PyMOL CGO cylinders between C-alpha atoms (Angstrom):
from pymol import cmd
from pymol.cgo import CYLINDER

trace = [
    CYLINDER, -19.25, 31.99, 30.04, -19.32, 35.55, 31.35, 0.3, 1, 1, 1, 1, 1, 1,
    CYLINDER, -19.32, 35.55, 31.35, -22.66, 36.35, 29.77, 0.3, 1, 1, 1, 1, 1, 1,
    CYLINDER, -22.66, 36.35, 29.77, -24.35, 33.24, 31.20, 0.3, 1, 1, 1, 1, 1, 1,
    CYLINDER, -24.35, 33.24, 31.20, -23.12, 33.73, 34.77, 0.3, 1, 1, 1, 1, 1, 1,
    CYLINDER, -23.12, 33.73, 34.77, -25.40, 34.84, 37.58, 0.3, 1, 1, 1, 1, 1, 1,
    CYLINDER, -25.40, 34.84, 37.58, -23.32, 37.95, 38.27, 0.3, 1, 1, 1, 1, 1, 1,
    CYLINDER, -23.32, 37.95, 38.27, -24.89, 41.42, 38.16, 0.3, 1, 1, 1, 1, 1, 1,
    CYLINDER, -24.89, 41.42, 38.16, -24.89, 43.09, 34.75, 0.3, 1, 1, 1, 1, 1, 1,
    CYLINDER, -24.89, 43.09, 34.75, -22.27, 45.65, 35.79, 0.3, 1, 1, 1, 1, 1, 1,
    CYLINDER, -22.27, 45.65, 35.79, -19.84, 42.91, 36.78, 0.3, 1, 1, 1, 1, 1, 1,
    CYLINDER, -19.84, 42.91, 36.78, -20.40, 41.22, 33.43, 0.3, 1, 1, 1, 1, 1, 1,
    CYLINDER, -20.40, 41.22, 33.43, -19.57, 44.43, 31.58, 0.3, 1, 1, 1, 1, 1, 1,
    CYLINDER, -19.57, 44.43, 31.58, -16.43, 44.91, 33.69, 0.3, 1, 1, 1, 1, 1, 1,
    CYLINDER, -16.43, 44.91, 33.69, -15.32, 41.34, 32.93, 0.3, 1, 1, 1, 1, 1, 1,
    CYLINDER, -15.32, 41.34, 32.93, -15.94, 41.83, 29.20, 0.3, 1, 1, 1, 1, 1, 1,
    CYLINDER, -15.94, 41.83, 29.20, -13.98, 45.09, 29.32, 0.3, 1, 1, 1, 1, 1, 1,
    CYLINDER, -13.98, 45.09, 29.32, -11.06, 43.33, 30.96, 0.3, 1, 1, 1, 1, 1, 1,
    CYLINDER, -11.06, 43.33, 30.96, -11.12, 40.66, 28.27, 0.3, 1, 1, 1, 1, 1, 1,
    CYLINDER, -11.12, 40.66, 28.27, -11.19, 43.40, 25.61, 0.3, 1, 1, 1, 1, 1, 1,
    CYLINDER, -11.19, 43.40, 25.61, -8.10, 45.14, 26.98, 0.3, 1, 1, 1, 1, 1, 1,
    CYLINDER, -8.10, 45.14, 26.98, -6.27, 41.81, 27.22, 0.3, 1, 1, 1, 1, 1, 1,
    CYLINDER, -6.27, 41.81, 27.22, -7.25, 40.90, 23.66, 0.3, 1, 1, 1, 1, 1, 1,
    CYLINDER, -7.25, 40.90, 23.66, -6.13, 44.26, 22.32, 0.3, 1, 1, 1, 1, 1, 1,
    CYLINDER, -6.13, 44.26, 22.32, -2.83, 44.16, 24.22, 0.3, 1, 1, 1, 1, 1, 1,
    CYLINDER, -2.83, 44.16, 24.22, -1.95, 40.57, 23.30, 0.3, 1, 1, 1, 1, 1, 1,
    CYLINDER, -1.95, 40.57, 23.30, -0.82, 41.23, 19.69, 0.3, 1, 1, 1, 1, 1, 1,
    CYLINDER, -0.82, 41.23, 19.69, 1.63, 43.98, 20.59, 0.3, 1, 1, 1, 1, 1, 1,
    CYLINDER, 1.63, 43.98, 20.59, 2.95, 42.02, 23.57, 0.3, 1, 1, 1, 1, 1, 1,
    CYLINDER, 2.95, 42.02, 23.57, 3.51, 38.94, 21.41, 0.3, 1, 1, 1, 1, 1, 1,
    CYLINDER, 3.51, 38.94, 21.41, 5.17, 41.03, 18.70, 0.3, 1, 1, 1, 1, 1, 1,
    CYLINDER, 5.17, 41.03, 18.70, 7.51, 42.66, 21.19, 0.3, 1, 1, 1, 1, 1, 1,
    CYLINDER, 7.51, 42.66, 21.19, 8.34, 39.28, 22.72, 0.3, 1, 1, 1, 1, 1, 1,
    CYLINDER, 8.34, 39.28, 22.72, 8.86, 37.25, 19.54, 0.3, 1, 1, 1, 1, 1, 1,
    CYLINDER, 8.86, 37.25, 19.54, 9.29, 39.87, 16.80, 0.3, 1, 1, 1, 1, 1, 1,
    CYLINDER, 9.29, 39.87, 16.80, 12.36, 41.74, 15.65, 0.3, 1, 1, 1, 1, 1, 1,
    CYLINDER, 12.36, 41.74, 15.65, 14.00, 44.38, 17.86, 0.3, 1, 1, 1, 1, 1, 1,
    CYLINDER, 14.00, 44.38, 17.86, 13.21, 47.28, 15.55, 0.3, 1, 1, 1, 1, 1, 1,
    CYLINDER, 13.21, 47.28, 15.55, 10.07, 48.35, 17.43, 0.3, 1, 1, 1, 1, 1, 1,
    CYLINDER, 10.07, 48.35, 17.43, 6.46, 47.45, 16.95, 0.3, 1, 1, 1, 1, 1, 1,
    CYLINDER, 6.46, 47.45, 16.95, 4.27, 48.33, 13.99, 0.3, 1, 1, 1, 1, 1, 1,
    CYLINDER, 4.27, 48.33, 13.99, 2.11, 51.41, 14.40, 0.3, 1, 1, 1, 1, 1, 1,
    CYLINDER, 2.11, 51.41, 14.40, -1.07, 49.45, 13.67, 0.3, 1, 1, 1, 1, 1, 1,
    CYLINDER, -1.07, 49.45, 13.67, -0.59, 47.26, 16.75, 0.3, 1, 1, 1, 1, 1, 1,
    CYLINDER, -0.59, 47.26, 16.75, -0.07, 50.34, 18.89, 0.3, 1, 1, 1, 1, 1, 1,
    CYLINDER, -0.07, 50.34, 18.89, -3.28, 51.88, 17.60, 0.3, 1, 1, 1, 1, 1, 1,
    CYLINDER, -3.28, 51.88, 17.60, -5.13, 48.60, 18.10, 0.3, 1, 1, 1, 1, 1, 1,
    CYLINDER, -5.13, 48.60, 18.10, -4.05, 48.55, 21.73, 0.3, 1, 1, 1, 1, 1, 1,
    CYLINDER, -4.05, 48.55, 21.73, -4.89, 52.24, 22.22, 0.3, 1, 1, 1, 1, 1, 1,
    CYLINDER, -4.89, 52.24, 22.22, -8.41, 51.89, 20.80, 0.3, 1, 1, 1, 1, 1, 1,
    CYLINDER, -8.41, 51.89, 20.80, -9.02, 48.67, 22.75, 0.3, 1, 1, 1, 1, 1, 1,
    CYLINDER, -9.02, 48.67, 22.75, -7.81, 50.25, 25.98, 0.3, 1, 1, 1, 1, 1, 1,
    CYLINDER, -7.81, 50.25, 25.98, -10.04, 53.30, 25.54, 0.3, 1, 1, 1, 1, 1, 1,
    CYLINDER, -10.04, 53.30, 25.54, -13.09, 51.16, 24.81, 0.3, 1, 1, 1, 1, 1, 1,
    CYLINDER, -13.09, 51.16, 24.81, -12.28, 48.91, 27.76, 0.3, 1, 1, 1, 1, 1, 1,
    CYLINDER, -12.28, 48.91, 27.76, -12.00, 51.88, 30.10, 0.3, 1, 1, 1, 1, 1, 1,
    CYLINDER, -12.00, 51.88, 30.10, -15.35, 53.22, 28.92, 0.3, 1, 1, 1, 1, 1, 1,
    CYLINDER, -15.35, 53.22, 28.92, -16.85, 49.77, 29.49, 0.3, 1, 1, 1, 1, 1, 1,
    CYLINDER, -16.85, 49.77, 29.49, -15.31, 49.64, 32.95, 0.3, 1, 1, 1, 1, 1, 1,
    CYLINDER, -15.31, 49.64, 32.95, -16.82, 53.03, 33.81, 0.3, 1, 1, 1, 1, 1, 1,
    CYLINDER, -16.82, 53.03, 33.81, -20.25, 51.94, 32.58, 0.3, 1, 1, 1, 1, 1, 1,
    CYLINDER, -20.25, 51.94, 32.58, -19.94, 48.69, 34.53, 0.3, 1, 1, 1, 1, 1, 1,
    CYLINDER, -19.94, 48.69, 34.53, -19.02, 50.50, 37.75, 0.3, 1, 1, 1, 1, 1, 1,
    CYLINDER, -19.02, 50.50, 37.75, -21.92, 52.92, 37.31, 0.3, 1, 1, 1, 1, 1, 1,
    CYLINDER, -21.92, 52.92, 37.31, -24.31, 49.99, 36.75, 0.3, 1, 1, 1, 1, 1, 1,
    CYLINDER, -24.31, 49.99, 36.75, -23.04, 48.24, 39.88, 0.3, 1, 1, 1, 1, 1, 1,
    CYLINDER, -23.04, 48.24, 39.88, -23.51, 51.41, 41.92, 0.3, 1, 1, 1, 1, 1, 1,
    CYLINDER, -23.51, 51.41, 41.92, -26.96, 51.94, 40.43, 0.3, 1, 1, 1, 1, 1, 1,
    CYLINDER, -26.96, 51.94, 40.43, -28.05, 48.36, 41.14, 0.3, 1, 1, 1, 1, 1, 1,
    CYLINDER, -28.05, 48.36, 41.14, -26.75, 48.43, 44.72, 0.3, 1, 1, 1, 1, 1, 1,
    CYLINDER, -26.75, 48.43, 44.72, -28.03, 51.83, 45.78, 0.3, 1, 1, 1, 1, 1, 1,
    CYLINDER, -28.03, 51.83, 45.78, -30.82, 53.07, 43.54, 0.3, 1, 1, 1, 1, 1, 1,
    CYLINDER, -30.82, 53.07, 43.54, -32.59, 50.07, 42.05, 0.3, 1, 1, 1, 1, 1, 1,
    CYLINDER, -32.59, 50.07, 42.05, -36.01, 49.26, 43.46, 0.3, 1, 1, 1, 1, 1, 1,
    CYLINDER, -36.01, 49.26, 43.46, -36.09, 46.03, 45.36, 0.3, 1, 1, 1, 1, 1, 1,
]
cmd.load_cgo(trace, "trace")
């Protein structure tokens, strides 16, 4: 749905990055909500950390693409 929209490419990358951070945070949030009270597994923490870092890099690339397309692209 995001990839087939008519949005600029930077906005698409930002939307995909947001979906990535939500997908990487969902397992640890569900575990902390429904799992035992002994704390979360380390793997889920690392999954969230890696997903968050990749999503932030994607967000930065998306913002730079939006700025490039608005200010420097030839029209």
